[in-house]
C-alpha angles and dihedrals in degrees: 000000000000129000116180100192125102095203139020103226100145145337093255096085095042121106117218088253090056090053091049092047091056092046094047093052091043088056088061091049090051087061092046092049091055094056126092089243106051102174131111130171104228091119097033110143092015128112122226119195119195114204112183113178088175127051115264136170109176100032098045093042093049094047090050092048091044092053095046092048089055093049103254127145100247125203124184113204115211097223094180087067097034131115087264086078089053091056102271112151125236089247091055089049089053092050091050091049090049091059089058092055103226119181100204125032119191112193135183116184137172094227125076112239096020094109091050090052091053091048090058090055106044132072097224142070114284125204119197110227092181131315120201111290092329113088146329100191100176091051090055089047095051090046088052092050090048092051093045092051093046097044102028092237144048103215140072093021126139104236125183119202108196137193132009101022096155097063099034124106086180089061092047095051092044092050091055096043097044091045092053089053092054102252127149108243129201124190116206127187145091115304088245090064096047121096116249094234094049093124089069092068098066095233136131115254126206133176092189112079094199093053095044095051095057110130098341121156095210131034111198114188121197132209119249103251095217093164089061094049122096102173145031100299094154129026093227139331090249092055091044091054090048092055105027110014114109113245135158093269093055095040090054087071093063121076115293091248096042114138126224122224137183127173093214164243090105127211098211113212091019105062100006141014110249092228090058092046090054098041105118091198095058109015120081094176094117090046087056088059092050093046089052092069094048095046091050091048089052094047094050093045092053093046092048090052089053092046093050090048090051093049092048090052091049091048093049 
């Protein structure tokens, strides 16, 4: 299983075969994670540093767990108490990290492009755990794995992505990935929460939830990114739920076997009805969390293989 990339900074530069390689290996790690003995040695002897400049629960926890299950030495840097707060630049932080000789660097940052900048300055593999409004590649990959396992395929599906598209790096990464895998994508949400350049993505756009959900295979809800909003994007949460929140009535318009997804954290009663979120027959939200660990294990394993091959070539 080959993977020719040094870093995983986004979905944009991945070929469909790269996506399939990650998902196929992640399938193997799902099996490993369900065993009593969950450890492998793909990252034995390697050091993984997690740098989260934004708060995170699922992503940080799953990257940490993924690294430990693969045998890495894992260090979580408390960026809220770091030298960044004392005025150190991102470049200086990169140089400091370089001196510690990490092998894998996992970064979440509030500014688009910051992770790419770090990747240019360090001598290790960098994984983007979310940068600004730009991308969140491992979230899109775990969503893809969840869909593929639930539907038996990852192509020619009707997929609705609903809610706050404009502020969502999850939506952007999913749009790119699902498009590369030949799916038909619908974006549903108020015009105020649609990106201005949406016509470039080759998708169908709806501002009516009931119309947009007709006969879809997958309903992917998004969190309202209130921390990224600086104006009146929605009249009220109550009105938003009435028009764009997923409830039983709206879900009934999708295919009978349509699955429901949400990247979390969920605002119940705003984006999604709690009963739908917990419906074991329709919701795959908990499966998404499980797939997250396996996908991050696969991504780090493949990057580590490429890193070791590069170092062997340089030494030879």
